[in-house]
C-alpha positions, 0 to 999 in steps of 0.5 A: 438870586431869588430864595427859590419858592418850594423852600420858602414854602417850607419854611415858612409853615416851620417859621408857624409850627416854632411861632407855635413853641414860642421863640425866646428872645426879642420880637415886636411888640403888639398893640393893645390900647392902654386902660386909664387910670388914676394912682390913688395908692395910698402911702403903705406903714410899715409895720414891725413884728417880732420873728423867731431867728435861726438860733432860737431868739427874737428878731424884729422884722421890718416890713410893707408889701407884700410880707405877712408876718402873721399869716407867714408867707411873702409873695412874689409877683411874675410879670410873664407872657403867658399868651403872648408870643414867646408863651411856651417859653414864658410858661416853661421858665415859669416852672422853675421857679415853681419847681424851685419856691416849692422845695425852698418852701418845703425845706424851711422857706425864708427864716420860717415864711412861705415864699407864694408866687403871684404870675400874671399875663403880660401877653409880650404888650407893653401898656398890658406889662405896665398895667398888671405893674399898677395892680401887683406892686401894691401886693409882691415884695419884688417881681421876680420877673418880668418878661420883654426889655423895652416892657420893662424899659416901660416899668422901670421908671416907676418901680425906681420911684416905687423903690421894688426890684425886679428881674428883666427876662431878657439879655440886653446889656442894659441891665448892667448899665448902672443909668438904667439898673439901679430897681434889676438885676441883670444875670447872664452874659448880655447880648452884645458880649455873647455875639463877641464869645459866639464870633470868636469861638468861630475863628477859632474853629476856622482861622482863615474866615474873613468876612461875616454877614449881619442881619439881625431883629430891630430893637434892643433885641437884635441890635445890641446883638449886632452891634457885638457882632460888629466890634467882634469883627472889629477886633476880629478881623473881618471885613462885613460883607452884608450887613442887614441890622435891624432888617429883619422883620419874623412875620413879614415874608419878604424881609426874610427873602432879603435876608436870606438874598443877602446874605448867600450873595454876600459869599461870607465865611460867617454869617450872625443872625438875630432874630427869633428861630422860624426865621431863622428856619426860613433865613437859613434853608432860604441861603441854603437853597442858594447853595451858601457853604457859611458857617452860622451862628445868632443870639440864642433864642434865635434857635429852637430845639425844634429847627432841629427835631424829626419834622426840621428839613435843617436838622442836618444842615443846620448842626453841621454848619452852627454854632451857639450859646446858652445864658445858663447851663444844659441838659446834659450839663454835669453840675450839680445846679442841673443834676439837682435843678431837673430832679426837683423838676421831676415830671412837669416838664413833657419832654427834656428843655433847656429854659425851664433853668431859667426859672431857677436862675431868676429864683435864686437871684430873688431866694438869695434878695430875699434871705439878705433882706430876712437876714437884717430885719428889713424885707419891706421894698425897699429893703429887699432892693437894697439886700439885692444891690449888695450881693456879692456873689450869688453861687448858682451851684454850676446852674449858671455862672456866679454873679456880682451886684456891687463894684463898678459896671465893667467888673459885675458883668457877665463875659462867660458864655455856653458854647455848644452845637445843635445835637439832632440826635440826643433830642430823638431820642431824649438823652439831651434838649438838642445841644451838644456842649463844646464848651462849657465856660467860654470867654473869648479874647475880644469878651475879656478884653471890652471895656463895658462903661454901657450898653451896647444898644441905646433903648429908650424908655 
């Protein structure tokens, strides 16, 4: 049975609107011709200069790149999608970085040093990311984020060769895998563990559910999430009635129709779809038009508040039939970290947007690394990396679950999710960013018991 043309037209238009809003998460990468360059970089020379410590005495600080003790600055790079498919989302996250560091600098910085941000546009393009990395690596002490998993994997070998720290702006499970993450800092529940939490929570609310339909984008984002959903389905005793893992192409109308038809015809009790918000809206609307009545979910980047905004034709049915998770707290969360972040953001955003908290989380990880490196007297690129990898407990004050970067990968793995349902009324009133919190820190039995030894999906570099 094919999706009704009227519904499909509505959701294709909605998809264009959401693309303009920024999809958040994995997606098909654009391609450009990689510019040719030769590496003529000369080895950097460490310098050691005295700084005054907090007790008034002098301490020696070693530096090489990105730290100017005479000028009193530390420069941190941001490899950001500022013009590509996720630019709207990433610009909000960069706003979080800016608000956070402005406050830190106003209160003494790092031992009196001011942290300066150097954001560059990667356009969500792998060759451009590599080029921007090469341009910036001899100017910054570390990278405060790197948008995209394939993009970060593309520079990972060079990060290791150069001894530089980077914080990926994705939730690929490989960032907790020691075979991959020597120079990378994981944070937030990975896509595959997120799927285990969501399906575990849905099963608690719907104990009679016996079947599931799974569909996703290809690549790290989609398949990492879909693999987690399959693990959860097996543990929960759910039969996979439809498997569209890797089938979705958000720009291809035919695959959206195929997935909508597959979910609707499966009659599954649960539909777990990981894609972009625009594609999700099209699939949801197509299945709904055919009378599908299952419970919906998917990785967080599949959801956008625009899906339940005043102009969305699916706002009410989506709010009534779906559950989602978040990697940080959300706008209405009542925690000290959220309260402080909202005060620091002030009027920088035109409306409440929970994505800004991701910028604060990334910045706090970098802050902890820089402070530890300063305290150790080594603000070289290698010193910052070593300091970061020695962090035993990064406390976000309720803005996100704490993170640890020492010990076995299975112990470092983040397993806690915030569970929410869409909130059209709160979004319309400005009281929320479109989320009603159901569980602030939730870990399903499936996720708690999962033994993590490697990435849930092998991403080739």
